[in-house]
VOGU-3710 file (C-alpha; in Angstrom, 3 decimals, decimal comma):
1> mrpwiyrtaa> 9,810/-68,909/11,477  9,793/-67,461/7,965  7,410/-69,050/5,418  10,180/-69,842/2,926  11,757/-72,226/5,454  8,595/-74,366/5,625  8,209/-74,269/1,842  11,824/-75,297/1,325  11,429/-78,132/3,823  8,272/-79,353/2,051
11> llafliaqll> 10,036/-79,270/-1,316  13,010/-81,129/0,149  10,701/-83,809/1,562  9,084/-84,161/-1,853  12,468/-84,562/-3,559  13,594/-87,156/-1,003  10,411/-89,164/-1,579  10,848/-88,909/-5,365  14,449/-90,097/-5,077  13,338/-92,999/-2,894
21> vlvvplefke> 10,752/-94,029/-5,491  13,326/-93,895/-8,291  16,200/-95,568/-6,435  14,382/-98,505/-4,850  14,117/-101,212/-7,543  10,607/-102,330/-8,495  10,655/-106,117/-8,454  6,922/-106,600/-8,372  4,317/-106,598/-11,130  0,759/-107,862/-11,085
31> pddwgfqyav> -1,846/-108,020/-13,884  -2,851/-104,372/-13,427  0,710/-103,221/-14,111  0,800/-105,214/-17,337  -2,707/-104,271/-18,400  -2,250/-100,532/-17,923  1,209/-100,598/-19,498  -0,060/-102,277/-22,654  -3,165/-100,077/-22,723  -1,053/-96,904/-22,599
41> gnyaqgrltl> 1,016/-98,160/-25,532  -2,098/-99,144/-27,486  -3,902/-95,869/-26,841  -0,787/-93,904/-27,758  -0,997/-95,585/-31,159  -4,728/-94,894/-31,464  -5,843/-98,484/-30,741  -8,819/-98,280/-28,377  -9,686/-101,898/-29,144  -7,670/-104,950/-30,191
51> tdeqyvqqsq> -8,339/-107,700/-32,696  -7,977/-111,354/-31,716  -4,577/-111,463/-33,388  -3,327/-108,336/-31,599  -4,564/-109,540/-28,230  -2,978/-112,986/-28,589  0,321/-111,428/-29,647  0,409/-109,002/-26,716  -0,729/-111,666/-24,241  2,104/-113,929/-25,344
61> eawseggall> 4,593/-111,067/-25,008  3,420/-110,340/-21,465  3,372/-114,047/-20,553  6,932/-114,534/-21,807  8,041/-111,818/-19,367  6,153/-113,299/-16,425  2,977/-111,240/-16,757  -0,676/-111,732/-17,619  -2,809/-109,431/-19,757  -6,130/-109,816/-17,941
71> syakiredrw> -7,282/-106,197/-18,032  -8,571/-106,806/-21,553  -11,799/-108,687/-22,258  -13,550/-109,862/-25,390  -16,835/-108,006/-25,921  -17,720/-109,249/-29,389  -16,286/-111,180/-32,313  -12,662/-110,211/-32,975  -12,786/-107,281/-30,548  -11,012/-106,922/-27,195
81> vftpspghvl> -11,254/-103,865/-24,942  -9,465/-102,486/-21,901  -11,936/-102,931/-19,025  -10,705/-100,502/-16,291  -11,683/-96,833/-16,502  -9,645/-95,050/-19,198  -8,751/-91,789/-17,423  -5,304/-92,768/-16,147  -4,349/-94,344/-19,476  -5,368/-91,227/-21,397
91> flvpferiga> -3,464/-89,053/-18,922  -0,273/-91,094/-19,440  -0,454/-91,184/-23,251  1,363/-87,830/-23,821  4,140/-88,858/-21,414  4,428/-92,261/-23,095  4,893/-90,602/-26,472  7,845/-88,562/-25,219  9,295/-91,518/-23,305  8,812/-89,968/-19,848
101> tqfgatllsl> 5,999/-91,984/-18,270  7,500/-91,612/-14,783  7,127/-87,843/-15,110  3,356/-88,290/-15,269  3,333/-89,776/-11,759  5,679/-87,034/-10,544  3,393/-84,345/-11,939  0,358/-85,870/-10,231  2,201/-86,063/-6,923  3,525/-82,521/-7,219
111> glvailylll> 0,053/-81,152/-7,931  -1,439/-82,990/-4,983  1,292/-81,822/-2,604  0,901/-78,215/-3,774  -2,872/-78,230/-3,211  -2,513/-79,889/0,199  0,077/-77,301/1,235  -2,136/-74,446/0,026  -5,216/-75,828/1,773  -3,557/-76,524/5,120
121> trisgektal> -1,862/-73,119/5,038  -5,294/-71,564/4,569  -6,736/-73,585/7,456  -3,971/-73,521/10,057  -0,665/-72,126/8,769  2,485/-73,300/7,030  3,822/-75,441/9,863  0,652/-77,543/9,694  1,021/-77,627/5,908  4,541/-79,027/6,228
131> lgvvllifsp> 3,298/-81,716/8,635  0,583/-82,675/6,163  2,974/-82,958/3,238  5,312/-85,268/5,173  2,403/-87,415/6,386  1,122/-87,740/2,823  4,227/-88,531/0,816  5,838/-90,906/3,310  2,781/-93,125/3,668  3,865/-96,614/2,505
141> lylamwqrvy> 0,949/-97,074/0,128  1,475/-93,621/-1,376  5,147/-94,344/-2,083  4,314/-97,782/-3,501  1,700/-96,392/-5,888  3,939/-93,480/-6,860  6,528/-96,060/-7,878  4,053/-98,133/-9,896  3,397/-95,471/-12,519  1,066/-97,551/-14,696
151> vdalaalafc> -1,387/-98,512/-11,943  -4,251/-96,052/-11,472  -4,160/-95,743/-7,646  -2,074/-92,553/-7,444  -4,137/-90,910/-10,191  -7,377/-91,919/-8,440  -6,142/-90,059/-5,349  -4,538/-87,131/-7,171  -7,495/-86,164/-9,337  -10,075/-86,319/-6,550
161> giggglyvyy> -7,560/-84,895/-4,042  -6,677/-81,861/-6,146  -10,305/-81,323/-7,135  -11,576/-81,834/-3,604  -8,831/-79,642/-2,164  -9,740/-76,818/-4,547  -13,414/-77,229/-3,669  -12,722/-76,978/0,078  -10,355/-74,043/-0,506  -13,112/-72,251/-2,415
171> wlsrphlstr> -15,562/-72,500/0,472  -12,959/-71,494/3,042  -11,801/-68,493/0,984  -15,024/-67,520/-0,776  -15,438/-64,101/0,908  -11,893/-63,112/-0,085  -11,945/-64,309/-3,703  -12,813/-62,187/-6,699  -15,732/-63,380/-8,796  -13,434/-64,470/-11,617
181> mgaailfaag> -10,969/-66,290/-9,345  -13,737/-68,009/-7,404  -15,359/-69,179/-10,631  -12,043/-70,517/-11,960  -11,347/-72,468/-8,747  -14,841/-73,931/-8,602  -14,795/-74,889/-12,284  -11,423/-76,633/-11,865  -12,711/-78,415/-8,752  -15,738/-79,797/-10,590
191> lllmasvgvr> -13,642/-80,754/-13,618  -11,056/-82,693/-11,606  -13,558/-84,359/-9,286  -15,535/-85,733/-12,212  -12,324/-86,597/-14,081  -11,416/-88,800/-11,103  -14,457/-90,940/-11,956  -12,921/-91,397/-15,400  -9,792/-92,647/-13,633  -11,663/-94,994/-11,301
201> ssniaivavf> -15,422/-95,421/-11,527  -15,855/-96,036/-7,784  -14,750/-92,442/-7,157  -18,347/-91,561/-7,953  -18,962/-92,181/-4,232  -16,516/-89,373/-3,389  -18,061/-87,075/-5,995  -21,458/-87,799/-4,433  -20,160/-86,430/-1,109  -19,174/-83,156/-2,752
211> gahflimavr> -22,406/-83,086/-4,748  -24,457/-83,475/-1,573  -22,482/-80,683/0,076  -23,001/-78,420/-2,930  -26,762/-79,006/-2,852  -26,910/-78,267/0,892  -24,994/-75,021/0,391  -27,330/-74,135/-2,484  -30,376/-74,589/-0,250  -28,770/-72,486/2,464
221> shlrrenyll> -27,982/-69,744/-0,033  -31,562/-69,817/-1,324  -32,898/-69,452/2,198  -30,597/-66,468/2,702  -31,820/-65,013/-0,604  -28,314/-65,170/-2,112  -27,781/-65,470/-5,870  -26,407/-68,999/-6,383  -27,095/-69,423/-10,096  -23,633/-68,443/-11,377
231> talvfgagva> -21,925/-70,703/-8,828  -24,105/-73,641/-9,848  -23,509/-73,041/-13,566  -19,731/-72,832/-13,144  -19,483/-75,947/-10,977  -21,925/-77,816/-13,202  -19,947/-76,927/-16,324  -16,783/-78,289/-14,716  -18,526/-81,560/-13,886  -20,240/-81,844/-17,280
241> lplaglliyq> -17,117/-81,750/-19,475  -15,356/-84,918/-18,218  -18,729/-86,642/-17,792  -19,525/-86,009/-21,448  -16,089/-87,275/-22,467  -16,548/-90,452/-20,425  -19,980/-91,152/-21,913  -18,650/-90,630/-25,434  -15,752/-93,006/-24,746  -18,047/-95,698/-23,336
251> gavfgspfst> -20,373/-95,362/-26,301  -17,487/-95,687/-28,768  -15,744/-98,609/-27,035  -18,519/-100,590/-25,320  -21,412/-99,722/-27,624  -23,432/-97,767/-25,060  -22,702/-94,582/-23,055  -23,910/-96,366/-19,934  -21,838/-99,543/-20,309  -18,613/-99,862/-18,337
261> gnsfaqlptr> -15,717/-102,266/-18,540  -16,596/-103,941/-15,248  -19,504/-105,721/-16,894  -17,011/-107,474/-19,213  -14,053/-107,946/-16,816  -12,388/-111,357/-16,658  -11,676/-111,087/-12,921  -14,189/-110,918/-10,029  -14,531/-107,127/-9,733  -18,109/-106,707/-8,536
271> fawsydlgig> -19,358/-105,481/-5,166  -21,420/-107,030/-2,387  -24,654/-105,365/-3,509  -24,429/-107,251/-6,820  -25,211/-110,508/-4,991  -27,856/-111,801/-2,630  -27,752/-110,904/1,049  -25,829/-113,985/2,184  -22,999/-113,704/-0,333  -22,876/-109,918/0,068
281> fsivrdnvtq> -22,530/-110,279/3,830  -19,692/-112,804/3,452  -17,796/-110,386/1,170  -18,044/-107,552/3,691  -17,269/-109,846/6,622  -14,116/-111,222/5,023  -12,855/-107,755/4,121  -13,529/-106,343/7,583  -11,934/-109,236/9,456  -8,895/-109,818/7,225
291> lwaplimalp> -7,874/-106,446/5,789  -7,135/-104,544/8,994  -3,485/-105,700/9,196  -2,614/-104,900/5,528  -4,376/-101,549/5,899  -2,301/-100,564/8,922  0,893/-101,527/7,083  -0,220/-99,618/3,997  -1,517/-96,587/5,890  -0,033/-96,364/9,404
301> ilmvaapafv> -1,731/-92,959/9,655  -4,949/-94,891/10,343  -3,759/-95,445/13,918  -3,804/-91,662/14,439  -6,609/-90,736/12,042  -9,398/-92,584/13,856  -8,848/-90,848/17,230  -8,127/-87,556/15,409  -11,544/-87,543/13,733  -13,187/-88,308/17,076
311> avaygkgffs> -11,191/-85,576/18,819  -12,257/-82,946/16,281  -15,898/-84,093/16,424  -15,822/-83,817/20,234  -14,117/-80,442/20,059  -16,815/-79,138/17,735  -19,510/-80,151/20,199  -21,013/-82,975/18,131  -21,164/-85,207/21,233  -22,044/-82,489/23,760
321> crpdtwpelp> -23,034/-78,843/24,071  -19,486/-77,632/24,564  -18,303/-74,597/22,546  -16,457/-75,101/19,256  -12,709/-75,444/19,908  -11,877/-75,935/16,201  -13,067/-72,677/14,604  -10,441/-72,957/11,855  -12,289/-76,015/10,478  -15,951/-75,174/9,776
331> ahiyhilwaw> -18,421/-77,920/10,598  -19,588/-78,347/7,005  -15,974/-78,849/5,845  -15,366/-81,390/8,608  -18,431/-83,296/7,375  -16,940/-83,421/3,873  -13,709/-84,920/5,237  -15,212/-87,724/7,309  -17,809/-88,525/4,631  -14,984/-88,721/2,064
341> vvavfgvyma> -13,224/-91,395/4,123  -16,467/-93,277/4,768  -17,286/-93,230/1,046  -14,001/-94,919/0,120  -14,036/-97,492/2,913  -17,758/-98,140/2,506  -17,323/-99,018/-1,165  -14,202/-101,148/-0,935  -15,086/-103,048/2,214  -17,740/-104,497/-0,095
351> yewtsfqaga> -15,308/-105,345/-2,920  -15,420/-108,920/-4,196  -11,797/-109,240/-5,340  -10,169/-108,173/-2,068  -12,563/-110,389/-0,120  -11,362/-113,356/-2,153  -7,688/-112,436/-1,761  -7,724/-111,133/1,829  -6,719/-114,463/3,357  -3,922/-115,182/0,866
361> qlpfqiltry> -1,293/-113,160/2,790  -0,414/-111,097/-0,255  1,656/-107,877/-0,060  -0,392/-104,948/1,162  -0,257/-102,916/-2,050  -2,292/-105,602/-3,836  -5,091/-105,566/-1,294  -5,185/-101,947/-0,165  -4,421/-99,757/-3,189  -8,144/-99,131/-3,650
371> ylpallpmvi> -8,209/-97,246/-0,332  -5,577/-94,667/-1,329  -8,160/-91,953/-2,257  -9,102/-91,776/1,440  -5,588/-90,644/2,411  -5,947/-86,903/1,806  -8,818/-86,181/4,255  -7,078/-88,304/6,886  -3,860/-86,317/6,416  -5,716/-83,007/6,804
381> vvalvlrrls> -7,368/-83,953/10,093  -4,289/-85,664/11,540  -2,073/-82,681/10,682  -4,508/-80,320/12,431  -4,581/-82,487/15,552  -0,817/-83,049/15,682  -0,188/-79,329/15,356  -1,998/-78,774/18,664  0,131/-81,265/20,566  3,455/-80,449/22,162
391> aklwgsilit> 6,397/-80,274/19,761  8,014/-83,319/21,351  4,860/-85,426/21,022  3,887/-84,506/17,459  7,531/-84,745/16,400  7,757/-88,287/17,786  4,560/-89,341/16,032  5,679/-87,786/12,753  9,114/-89,431/12,865  7,563/-92,809/13,723
401> ltilgivffi> 5,074/-92,635/10,846  7,805/-91,521/8,425  10,155/-94,354/9,392  7,338/-96,902/9,158  6,445/-95,515/5,743  9,941/-95,867/4,345  10,572/-99,312/5,872  7,265/-100,812/4,727  7,660/-99,305/1,259  11,177/-100,693/0,742
411> qvarvqvyfm> 10,146/-104,094/2,052  7,057/-104,426/-0,134  8,777/-103,006/-3,240  11,201/-105,914/-3,179  8,547/-108,609/-2,877  8,175/-110,815/-5,917  4,840/-112,517/-6,508  4,145/-114,573/-9,599  0,566/-114,887/-10,794  -0,680/-117,937/-12,626
421> iratppdmsm> -4,175/-116,854/-13,597  -6,806/-118,479/-15,731  -9,406/-116,069/-17,117  -13,025/-116,645/-16,166  -16,016/-115,529/-18,265  -17,634/-112,474/-16,692  -21,078/-114,021/-16,398  -19,999/-116,808/-14,038  -21,238/-116,818/-10,475  -19,043/-115,418/-7,763
431> sasfesamtl> -18,438/-118,802/-6,190  -17,297/-120,221/-9,518  -15,076/-117,207/-10,039  -13,524/-117,757/-6,655  -12,829/-121,392/-7,409  -11,391/-120,993/-10,893  -10,411/-117,423/-11,635  -7,103/-117,527/-9,862  -4,489/-119,944/-8,661  -1,866/-118,205/-6,581
441> pegptl> 1,266/-119,777/-5,096  1,936/-118,831/-1,524  4,018/-115,681/-1,753  6,262/-113,890/0,696  4,487/-111,951/3,407  5,355/-108,860/5,359
//
């Protein structure tokens, strides 16, 4: 089949998903929606911090519309700051100024889809690329976060997904790239990967995966007596620019380059390793035992991804001495993909807030949006595995996942949950935070 047919089909799928996001009414807002929305407006007007008067005024405005402005915290006398990472807010500011904030989310999604299509075409061909695009954009959590333009989940995936996709593409295509093109791709990969940390600080775990891979490849190149200096300088320069910007921002807003908003947050946003062993274990236990159902509703691809990763590992001889049956996916690239998923799940299975909320039967996009950055590597591996199945089998799986994606998205988009939240000082113990930080009425469940 001619390539333009697959490309047209991928574009059509993208347009259908975009139309679905625009047509389905958004009847749900939680504190993050309100916090990011107000932060974008404030940053667009040059207000990185708020006075007491400004914060009270904006809080009352949000409260009168059924919201709560809890993403701001008081750090000193007459000074309130936005506590989440600033990257997504700064990205949306230009679109806010021209009154086209939704276009920011569309641009992120379009960039991610384009990189995924390019990468899968390089690995296995355009039919596999089309499968990957459909799997990505019709995941329920992806659609839900695409719709909620002010929340940072889609940006957290898009920045690390585009950067990570470019990085993998560089290593797959390195022998065929000119020096200038290779340098440009690697610089952009480093820039976007580190920028994703500015969008969500926990993405540092994903960046660490790529950093470890880069160091391993550097050692290998040294042992082969290859000149790796230019590659390291280019990649390092890409990483250094957004890192410098983030440190400057933190110094200007929080008073120190190494201070982050989480240390001031009003809500329980710490991780298990911030507490003693007993409390840390209870956080992980509650997440593991109670989040599996919301995760499957948010990302039905998980039901295929787990066996797909095992199938590829077995096919590459990791469990035996059998010959490699997946030559199109080099072993070191496969290690990046599974480590990427483990990095995301390893961090957020230890997250305090979801542990507290896991038993409240809240809609899945509240509990699982932090896991969205793990979607891209799962899509890549699942698309490769499906492509090897019979057309009838992979077609059935693809149709089932697409239908589930649309149904779950429409259902959860129409859920209304009202938060009545009382702020808690950030230095309170976790147990006190759990008892007093939130009071939630029992909401509708899926």
